[in-house]
N, CA, C and O atoms as CSV, one atom per row, in Angstrom:
chain,resi,resn,atom,element,x,y,z
A,1,MET,N,N,-20.879,7.640,-3.995
A,1,MET,CA,C,-19.390,7.280,-4.336
A,1,MET,C,C,-19.256,5.521,-4.635
A,1,MET,O,O,-19.717,4.608,-3.950
A,2,THR,N,N,-18.612,5.462,-5.657
A,2,THR,CA,C,-18.868,3.897,-6.420
A,2,THR,C,C,-17.828,3.322,-5.507
A,2,THR,O,O,-17.196,4.106,-4.800
A,3,SER,N,N,-17.581,2.029,-5.447
A,3,SER,CA,C,-16.253,1.183,-5.200
A,3,SER,C,C,-15.072,1.678,-5.446
A,3,SER,O,O,-14.132,1.860,-4.672
A,4,THR,N,N,-15.179,1.914,-6.717
A,4,THR,CA,C,-13.890,2.241,-7.591
A,4,THR,C,C,-13.333,3.739,-7.081
A,4,THR,O,O,-12.175,4.156,-7.123
A,5,ASP,N,N,-14.465,4.367,-6.615
A,5,ASP,CA,C,-14.171,5.849,-5.832
A,5,ASP,C,C,-13.385,5.551,-4.281
A,5,ASP,O,O,-12.346,6.034,-3.832
A,6,ALA,N,N,-14.082,4.826,-3.848
A,6,ALA,CA,C,-13.888,4.574,-2.104
A,6,ALA,C,C,-12.864,3.561,-2.382
A,6,ALA,O,O,-12.506,3.182,-1.267
A,7,VAL,N,N,-12.192,2.910,-3.284
A,7,VAL,CA,C,-10.575,2.065,-3.097
A,7,VAL,C,C,-9.632,3.074,-3.565
A,7,VAL,O,O,-8.429,2.922,-3.354
A,8,THR,N,N,-10.264,4.496,-4.430
A,8,THR,CA,C,-9.130,5.108,-5.106
A,8,THR,C,C,-8.830,6.112,-3.508
A,8,THR,O,O,-7.739,6.369,-3.000
A,9,SER,N,N,-10.030,6.458,-3.084
A,9,SER,CA,C,-9.800,7.614,-1.998
A,9,SER,C,C,-9.051,6.484,-0.956
A,9,SER,O,O,-7.974,7.038,-0.736
A,10,VAL,N,N,-9.046,5.588,-0.428
A,10,VAL,CA,C,-8.239,4.756,0.677
A,10,VAL,C,C,-7.072,4.917,0.104
A,10,VAL,O,O,-6.275,5.684,0.643
A,11,LEU,N,N,-6.770,4.352,-0.902
A,11,LEU,CA,C,-5.415,3.932,-1.947
A,11,LEU,C,C,-4.694,5.247,-1.644
A,11,LEU,O,O,-3.692,5.349,-0.937
A,12,THR,N,N,-5.363,6.284,-2.300
A,12,THR,CA,C,-4.530,7.825,-2.225
A,12,THR,C,C,-3.852,7.960,-0.420
A,12,THR,O,O,-2.688,8.271,-0.165
A,13,GLN,N,N,-4.853,7.660,0.557
A,13,GLN,CA,C,-4.284,8.121,1.484
A,13,GLN,C,C,-3.067,7.059,2.252
A,13,GLN,O,O,-2.386,7.333,3.240
A,14,ILE,N,N,-3.057,5.722,1.402
A,14,ILE,CA,C,-2.120,4.630,1.885
A,14,ILE,C,C,-0.885,5.299,1.206
A,14,ILE,O,O,0.089,5.609,1.892
A,15,PHE,N,N,-0.919,5.513,-0.074
A,15,PHE,CA,C,0.109,6.257,-1.233
A,15,PHE,C,C,0.837,7.342,0.051
A,15,PHE,O,O,1.955,7.254,0.558
A,16,ARG,N,N,-0.171,8.265,0.298
A,16,ARG,CA,C,0.289,9.645,1.068
A,16,ARG,C,C,1.464,9.394,2.159
A,16,ARG,O,O,2.553,9.951,2.296
A,17,ASP,N,N,0.769,8.230,2.965
A,17,ASP,CA,C,1.064,7.786,4.157
A,17,ASP,C,C,2.649,7.004,3.893
A,17,ASP,O,O,3.579,7.142,4.688
A,18,ALA,N,N,2.718,6.317,2.844
A,18,ALA,CA,C,3.582,5.503,2.612
A,18,ALA,C,C,4.831,6.283,1.713
A,18,ALA,O,O,5.879,5.682,1.477
A,19,PHE,N,N,4.654,7.326,1.363
A,19,PHE,CA,C,5.533,7.999,0.804
A,19,PHE,C,C,6.008,9.208,1.500
A,19,PHE,O,O,7.117,9.701,1.294
A,20,ASP,N,N,4.904,9.798,2.556
A,20,ASP,CA,C,5.105,10.928,3.100
A,20,ASP,C,C,4.649,11.989,2.544
A,20,ASP,O,O,5.338,12.973,2.812
A,21,ASP,N,N,3.931,12.157,2.002
A,21,ASP,CA,C,3.495,13.172,0.479
A,21,ASP,C,C,2.086,13.439,0.858
A,21,ASP,O,O,1.367,12.458,0.667
A,22,ASP,N,N,1.446,14.543,1.369
A,22,ASP,CA,C,-0.054,14.797,1.301
A,22,ASP,C,C,-0.292,15.347,-0.124
A,22,ASP,O,O,-1.492,15.522,-0.334
A,23,SER,N,N,0.590,15.702,-1.268
A,23,SER,CA,C,0.044,16.243,-1.934
A,23,SER,C,C,0.057,15.292,-3.067
A,23,SER,O,O,-0.123,15.808,-4.170
A,24,ILE,N,N,0.257,13.833,-3.022
A,24,ILE,CA,C,-0.257,12.983,-3.769
A,24,ILE,C,C,-1.662,12.871,-4.300
A,24,ILE,O,O,-2.567,12.682,-3.487
A,25,VAL,N,N,-2.006,12.995,-5.934
A,25,VAL,CA,C,-3.459,12.585,-6.349
A,25,VAL,C,C,-2.970,11.734,-7.139
A,25,VAL,O,O,-1.964,11.830,-7.842
A,26,LEU,N,N,-3.970,10.566,-6.978
A,26,LEU,CA,C,-3.604,9.361,-7.834
A,26,LEU,C,C,-4.387,9.507,-9.255
A,26,LEU,O,O,-5.255,10.361,-9.436
A,27,HIS,N,N,-3.998,8.623,-10.181
A,27,HIS,CA,C,-4.669,8.706,-11.208
A,27,HIS,C,C,-4.411,7.285,-11.990
A,27,HIS,O,O,-3.682,6.418,-11.508
A,28,ARG,N,N,-4.924,7.175,-12.946
A,28,ARG,CA,C,-5.143,5.324,-13.542
A,28,ARG,C,C,-3.655,5.705,-13.974
A,28,ARG,O,O,-2.820,5.263,-13.186
A,29,ASP,N,N,-3.265,6.245,-14.781
A,29,ASP,CA,C,-2.071,6.151,-15.481
A,29,ASP,C,C,-1.046,6.390,-14.908
A,29,ASP,O,O,-0.003,6.333,-15.560
A,30,MET,N,N,-1.012,6.711,-13.597
A,30,MET,CA,C,0.286,6.870,-12.625
A,30,MET,C,C,1.154,5.919,-12.365
A,30,MET,O,O,0.609,4.866,-12.035
A,31,ALA,N,N,2.399,5.895,-12.392
A,31,ALA,CA,C,3.592,4.831,-12.207
A,31,ALA,C,C,4.624,4.911,-11.370
A,31,ALA,O,O,4.896,6.109,-11.290
A,32,ALA,N,N,5.172,4.442,-10.864
A,32,ALA,CA,C,6.719,4.545,-10.265
A,32,ALA,C,C,7.327,5.907,-10.614
A,32,ALA,O,O,7.551,6.812,-9.810
A,33,LYS,N,N,7.559,5.917,-11.924
A,33,LYS,CA,C,8.304,7.084,-12.350
A,33,LYS,C,C,7.779,8.536,-11.847
A,33,LYS,O,O,8.435,9.577,-11.862
A,34,ASP,N,N,6.652,8.390,-11.469
A,34,ASP,CA,C,5.819,9.579,-11.090
A,34,ASP,C,C,5.957,9.965,-9.765
A,34,ASP,O,O,5.531,11.085,-9.481
A,35,ILE,N,N,6.606,9.089,-8.629
A,35,ILE,CA,C,6.326,9.444,-7.355
A,35,ILE,C,C,7.996,9.256,-6.999
A,35,ILE,O,O,8.689,8.272,-7.259
A,36,GLU,N,N,8.348,10.332,-6.424
A,36,GLU,CA,C,9.536,10.401,-6.021
A,36,GLU,C,C,9.990,9.628,-4.606
A,36,GLU,O,O,9.776,10.085,-3.483
A,37,GLY,N,N,10.702,8.287,-4.913
A,37,GLY,CA,C,10.940,7.617,-3.884
A,37,GLY,C,C,10.151,6.164,-4.132
A,37,GLY,O,O,10.085,5.259,-3.300
A,38,TRP,N,N,9.748,6.157,-5.055
A,38,TRP,CA,C,8.724,4.926,-5.615
A,38,TRP,C,C,9.897,3.665,-5.906
A,38,TRP,O,O,9.998,3.448,-7.113
A,39,ASP,N,N,10.764,2.827,-5.081
A,39,ASP,CA,C,11.390,2.147,-5.900
A,39,ASP,C,C,10.862,0.658,-5.296
A,39,ASP,O,O,9.836,0.499,-4.633
A,40,SER,N,N,11.860,-0.434,-5.708
A,40,SER,CA,C,11.164,-1.916,-5.442
A,40,SER,C,C,10.994,-1.878,-3.799
A,40,SER,O,O,10.073,-2.647,-3.523
A,41,MET,N,N,11.531,-1.278,-2.611
A,41,MET,CA,C,11.585,-1.533,-1.069
A,41,MET,C,C,10.311,-0.642,-1.022
A,41,MET,O,O,9.431,-0.990,-0.235
A,42,ALA,N,N,10.132,0.387,-1.722
A,42,ALA,CA,C,8.830,0.910,-1.391
A,42,ALA,C,C,7.504,0.474,-1.734
A,42,ALA,O,O,6.431,0.663,-1.162
A,43,HIS,N,N,7.859,-0.280,-3.010
A,43,HIS,CA,C,6.532,-0.947,-3.598
A,43,HIS,C,C,6.056,-2.118,-2.660
A,43,HIS,O,O,4.907,-2.446,-2.366
A,44,VAL,N,N,7.173,-2.615,-2.300
A,44,VAL,CA,C,6.941,-4.377,-0.880
A,44,VAL,C,C,6.163,-3.394,0.064
A,44,VAL,O,O,5.032,-3.708,0.435
A,45,ARG,N,N,6.659,-2.368,0.409
A,45,ARG,CA,C,5.970,-1.731,1.929
A,45,ARG,C,C,4.324,-1.194,1.285
A,45,ARG,O,O,3.318,-1.350,1.979
A,46,LEU,N,N,4.277,-0.736,0.275
A,46,LEU,CA,C,3.105,-0.266,-0.333
A,46,LEU,C,C,1.891,-1.580,-0.397
A,46,LEU,O,O,0.741,-1.609,0.042
A,47,ILE,N,N,2.553,-2.428,-1.006
A,47,ILE,CA,C,1.742,-3.770,-1.230
A,47,ILE,C,C,1.397,-4.124,-0.016
A,47,ILE,O,O,0.175,-4.243,0.067
A,48,LEU,N,N,2.021,-4.368,1.077
A,48,LEU,CA,C,2.013,-4.856,2.260
A,48,LEU,C,C,1.148,-3.730,3.208
A,48,LEU,O,O,0.705,-3.843,4.351
A,49,ALA,N,N,1.110,-2.850,2.458
A,49,ALA,CA,C,-0.032,-1.579,3.627
A,49,ALA,C,C,-1.382,-1.935,2.759
A,49,ALA,O,O,-2.544,-1.993,3.162
A,50,ILE,N,N,-1.023,-2.087,1.852
A,50,ILE,CA,C,-2.716,-2.212,1.014
A,50,ILE,C,C,-2.996,-3.843,1.437
A,50,ILE,O,O,-4.117,-3.829,1.944
A,51,GLU,N,N,-2.594,-4.924,1.450
A,51,GLU,CA,C,-2.838,-5.840,2.083
A,51,GLU,C,C,-3.514,-5.820,3.512
A,51,GLU,O,O,-4.659,-6.139,3.830
A,52,ARG,N,N,-2.646,-5.431,4.146
A,52,ARG,CA,C,-3.094,-5.427,5.714
A,52,ARG,C,C,-4.381,-4.350,5.720
A,52,ARG,O,O,-5.262,-4.817,6.443
A,53,HIS,N,N,-4.788,-3.004,5.124
A,53,HIS,CA,C,-5.750,-2.224,5.012
A,53,HIS,C,C,-6.968,-2.985,5.030
A,53,HIS,O,O,-7.849,-3.113,5.880
A,54,PHE,N,N,-6.747,-3.593,3.551
A,54,PHE,CA,C,-7.757,-4.035,2.674
A,54,PHE,C,C,-8.311,-5.280,3.548
A,54,PHE,O,O,-9.505,-5.411,3.818
A,55,GLY,N,N,-7.254,-6.216,3.974
A,55,GLY,CA,C,-7.324,-7.288,4.343
A,55,GLY,C,C,-7.788,-8.377,3.536
A,55,GLY,O,O,-8.726,-9.110,3.848
A,56,VAL,N,N,-7.019,-8.474,2.358
A,56,VAL,CA,C,-6.869,-9.193,1.322
A,56,VAL,C,C,-5.375,-9.227,1.291
A,56,VAL,O,O,-4.534,-8.452,1.746
A,57,ARG,N,N,-5.244,-10.907,0.292
A,57,ARG,CA,C,-3.982,-11.083,-0.324
A,57,ARG,C,C,-3.876,-10.800,-1.739
A,57,ARG,O,O,-4.545,-11.358,-2.609
A,58,LEU,N,N,-2.930,-9.832,-1.940
A,58,LEU,CA,C,-2.716,-9.607,-3.463
A,58,LEU,C,C,-2.111,-10.662,-3.917
A,58,LEU,O,O,-1.093,-10.922,-3.277
A,59,PRO,N,N,-2.397,-11.544,-4.981
A,59,PRO,CA,C,-1.319,-12.701,-5.690
A,59,PRO,C,C,0.282,-12.160,-6.266
A,59,PRO,O,O,0.462,-11.462,-7.264
A,60,SER,N,N,1.164,-12.600,-5.499
A,60,SER,CA,C,2.309,-11.826,-6.137
A,60,SER,C,C,2.764,-11.822,-7.587
A,60,SER,O,O,3.401,-10.979,-8.218
A,61,THR,N,N,2.126,-13.309,-8.033
A,61,THR,CA,C,1.985,-13.273,-9.838
A,61,THR,C,C,1.395,-12.199,-10.475
A,61,THR,O,O,1.835,-11.946,-11.597
A,62,LYS,N,N,0.300,-11.338,-9.937
A,62,LYS,CA,C,-0.500,-10.272,-10.598
A,62,LYS,C,C,0.484,-8.873,-10.116
A,62,LYS,O,O,0.818,-7.916,-10.815
A,63,VAL,N,N,0.761,-9.120,-8.827
A,63,VAL,CA,C,1.463,-7.879,-8.309
A,63,VAL,C,C,2.852,-7.535,-9.304
A,63,VAL,O,O,3.380,-6.434,-9.460
A,64,ALA,N,N,3.103,-8.364,-9.688
A,64,ALA,CA,C,4.530,-8.481,-10.511
A,64,ALA,C,C,4.101,-8.122,-11.871
A,64,ALA,O,O,4.861,-7.989,-12.831
A,65,GLY,N,N,2.708,-7.963,-11.879
A,65,GLY,CA,C,2.661,-7.794,-13.859
A,65,GLY,C,C,1.878,-5.845,-13.858
A,65,GLY,O,O,1.404,-5.220,-14.807
A,66,LEU,N,N,2.058,-5.399,-12.327
A,66,LEU,CA,C,1.379,-4.357,-12.404
A,66,LEU,C,C,2.134,-3.173,-13.118
A,66,LEU,O,O,3.302,-2.969,-12.785
A,67,LYS,N,N,1.422,-2.212,-14.280
A,67,LYS,CA,C,1.933,-1.247,-14.666
A,67,LYS,C,C,1.757,-0.103,-14.256
A,67,LYS,O,O,2.594,0.745,-14.565
A,68,ASN,N,N,0.715,0.234,-13.510
A,68,ASN,CA,C,-0.058,1.793,-12.901
A,68,ASN,C,C,-0.426,1.697,-11.829
A,68,ASN,O,O,-0.247,0.701,-11.129
A,69,VAL,N,N,-1.024,2.734,-11.485
A,69,VAL,CA,C,-1.978,2.520,-10.368
A,69,VAL,C,C,-3.412,2.153,-10.713
A,69,VAL,O,O,-4.206,1.824,-9.832
A,70,GLY,N,N,-3.753,2.212,-12.044
A,70,GLY,CA,C,-4.735,1.844,-12.419
A,70,GLY,C,C,-4.900,0.133,-12.558
A,70,GLY,O,O,-6.060,-0.276,-12.614
A,71,ASP,N,N,-4.318,-0.398,-12.589
A,71,ASP,CA,C,-3.645,-2.028,-12.877
A,71,ASP,C,C,-3.863,-2.396,-11.238
A,71,ASP,O,O,-4.508,-3.388,-10.900
A,72,MET,N,N,-3.298,-1.551,-10.348
A,72,MET,CA,C,-3.421,-1.728,-8.777
A,72,MET,C,C,-5.008,-1.743,-8.196
A,72,MET,O,O,-5.688,-2.580,-7.604
A,73,LEU,N,N,-5.232,-0.360,-8.685
A,73,LEU,CA,C,-6.985,-0.676,-8.621
A,73,LEU,C,C,-7.525,-1.718,-8.964
A,73,LEU,O,O,-8.280,-2.254,-8.152
A,74,ASP,N,N,-7.368,-2.167,-9.919
A,74,ASP,CA,C,-8.474,-3.084,-10.760
A,74,ASP,C,C,-8.029,-4.581,-9.879
A,74,ASP,O,O,-8.844,-5.451,-9.573
A,75,LEU,N,N,-6.666,-4.621,-9.598
A,75,LEU,CA,C,-6.420,-5.828,-8.769
A,75,LEU,C,C,-7.000,-6.037,-7.333
A,75,LEU,O,O,-7.583,-7.050,-6.946
A,76,ILE,N,N,-6.722,-4.815,-6.550
A,76,ILE,CA,C,-7.458,-4.780,-5.446
A,76,ILE,C,C,-9.054,-4.816,-5.453
A,76,ILE,O,O,-9.646,-5.566,-4.677
A,77,SER,N,N,-9.652,-4.092,-6.236
A,77,SER,CA,C,-11.202,-4.591,-6.469
A,77,SER,C,C,-11.507,-6.081,-6.773
A,77,SER,O,O,-12.375,-6.766,-6.232
A,78,SER,N,N,-10.613,-6.464,-7.760
A,78,SER,CA,C,-11.095,-8.146,-7.803
A,78,SER,C,C,-10.791,-9.032,-6.773
A,78,SER,O,O,-11.067,-10.232,-6.803
A,79,CYS,N,N,-10.133,-8.359,-5.710
A,79,CYS,CA,C,-9.456,-9.195,-4.483
A,79,CYS,C,C,-10.857,-8.889,-3.702
A,79,CYS,O,O,-11.376,-9.907,-3.243
A,80,LEU,N,N,-11.413,-7.926,-3.517
A,80,LEU,CA,C,-12.360,-7.346,-2.651
A,80,LEU,C,C,-13.813,-8.422,-2.418
A,80,LEU,O,O,-14.525,-8.670,-3.391
A,81,PRO,N,N,-14.085,-8.917,-1.236
A,81,PRO,CA,C,-15.118,-9.504,-1.144
A,81,PRO,C,C,-16.704,-8.451,-1.828
A,81,PRO,O,O,-17.127,-7.327,-1.556
A,82,ARG,N,N,-17.218,-9.665,-2.886
A,82,ARG,CA,C,-18.292,-9.010,-3.716
A,82,ARG,C,C,-19.727,-8.723,-2.509
A,82,ARG,O,O,-20.385,-9.538,-1.861
A,83,GLN,N,N,-19.810,-7.121,-2.597
A,83,GLN,CA,C,-21.010,-6.789,-2.107
A,83,GLN,C,C,-22.432,-7.185,-2.517
A,83,GLN,O,O,-22.892,-6.614,-3.506
A,84,HIS,N,N,-23.189,-8.098,-1.878
A,84,HIS,CA,C,-24.516,-8.396,-2.116
A,84,HIS,C,C,-25.651,-6.927,-1.720
A,84,HIS,O,O,-25.512,-6.068,-0.849
A,85,SER,N,N,-26.828,-7.118,-2.822
A,85,SER,CA,C,-27.614,-5.767,-2.632
A,85,SER,C,C,-28.825,-6.284,-2.022
A,85,SER,O,O,-29.733,-5.516,-1.705
């Protein structure tokens, strides 16, 4: 499993918990309009859950520019500590 796959897997569970919907399957093009209940308040709760789970702080200027789940995945990955082999 690549690190992107691992982040996607965890993010999927965070979305399922946040929206109380076990049928959510994330894809990079998915946006707020694709998930019932994803409004501004849900977005704030989602970002807080992501930060808490991954132990990162997502810059608010970058969060404001997110267009879809792909952007979110890229942002999370860029904030994670780099693994050294």
